[in-house]
C-alpha positions in Angstrom: 0.0 0.0 0.0 1.6 3.2 -1.2 1.1 6.7 0.3 0.3 9.1 -2.5 -0.3 12.8 -3.2 -3.2 13.3 -5.7 -4.0 16.6 -7.2 -7.4 16.7 -8.8 -10.2 19.0 -9.9 -13.6 18.8 -8.1 -17.0 20.1 -9.0 -18.2 23.3 -7.4 -21.8 23.9 -6.4 -23.8 26.7 -4.9 -24.5 24.8 -1.7 -27.4 25.7 0.6 -26.4 29.3 1.0 -28.8 30.6 -1.6 -31.4 29.2 -4.0 -30.9 31.5 -7.0 -27.7 32.8 -8.6 -27.4 35.7 -11.0 -25.9 35.1 -14.5 -22.8 37.1 -13.3 -22.4 34.8 -10.3 -22.9 31.7 -12.5 -20.2 33.0 -14.9 -17.7 33.3 -12.1 -18.1 29.7 -10.8 -15.1 27.5 -11.4 -14.1 23.9 -10.4 -11.9 23.6 -7.3 -8.3 22.4 -7.3 -7.9 19.8 -4.6 -5.1 17.8 -3.1 -5.6 14.5 -1.3 -2.8 12.6 0.6 -3.5 9.0 1.4 -2.8 5.4 0.9 -3.7 4.0 -2.6 -6.2 1.2 -2.0 -7.6 0.7 -5.5 -6.2 1.6 -8.9 -9.0 0.9 -11.4 -9.1 1.8 -15.1 -11.5 4.7 -14.4 -10.8 5.7 -10.8 -8.6 5.4 -7.7 -9.5 4.9 -4.1 -7.4 6.5 -1.4 -7.6 6.5 2.4 -6.1 9.3 4.5 -6.1 7.1 7.7 -5.3 3.4 8.2 -5.0 1.3 11.3 -1.5 0.6 12.5 -2.5 -2.9 13.7 -1.2 -5.4 11.1 -4.2 -7.7 11.8 -6.7 -4.8 11.2 -7.6 -3.5 7.7 -9.6 -0.5 8.9 -9.5 2.7 6.9 -10.9 6.2 7.3 -11.5 9.3 5.2 -11.8 7.2 2.1 -12.3 8.9 -1.3 -12.9 7.5 -4.8 -11.5 9.9 -7.4 -12.3 9.6 -11.1 -9.1 9.5 -13.1 -10.5 12.0 -15.5 -10.4 14.6 -12.6 -6.8 13.8 -11.6 -4.2 16.3 -12.7 -1.1 14.9 -11.0 -0.1 12.0 -8.8 3.2 11.6 -6.9 4.4 8.8 -4.7 5.5 9.8 -1.2 8.9 8.5 -0.2 8.1 5.3 1.5 5.3 3.1 3.0 6.7 3.2 6.6 7.6 6.8 7.4 9.2 5.9 10.7 11.8 3.7 8.8 12.9 6.5 6.5 12.6 9.7 8.6 15.9 11.1 7.4 14.9 10.7 3.7 11.4 12.0 4.1 12.0 14.9 6.5 9.4 13.1 8.7 9.8 13.3 12.5 9.8 9.7 13.8 7.8 9.0 17.0 9.8 10.0 20.1 12.0 12.5 18.2 12.4 16.0 19.6 
């Protein structure tokens, strides 16, 4: 399971703030640029599934903050340095547990 950084474009909606928009407000609407960092769980032909949180228990396969992102919305993907940050803290600029 690889930790990844995914840049993607999401739809934008008006939300519940107002029911009606003027043509000027509509013309100003744009999609949102997003970034998701998480573990790549599924790499399908049309979409990926990533989870930002996973259990550290090797016998537990629990995940949280899971997102399915259509590949047509993805603008960039990069692998983060390693699967176990505590084993490569010096390479990743990650502070290992117990470090000052």
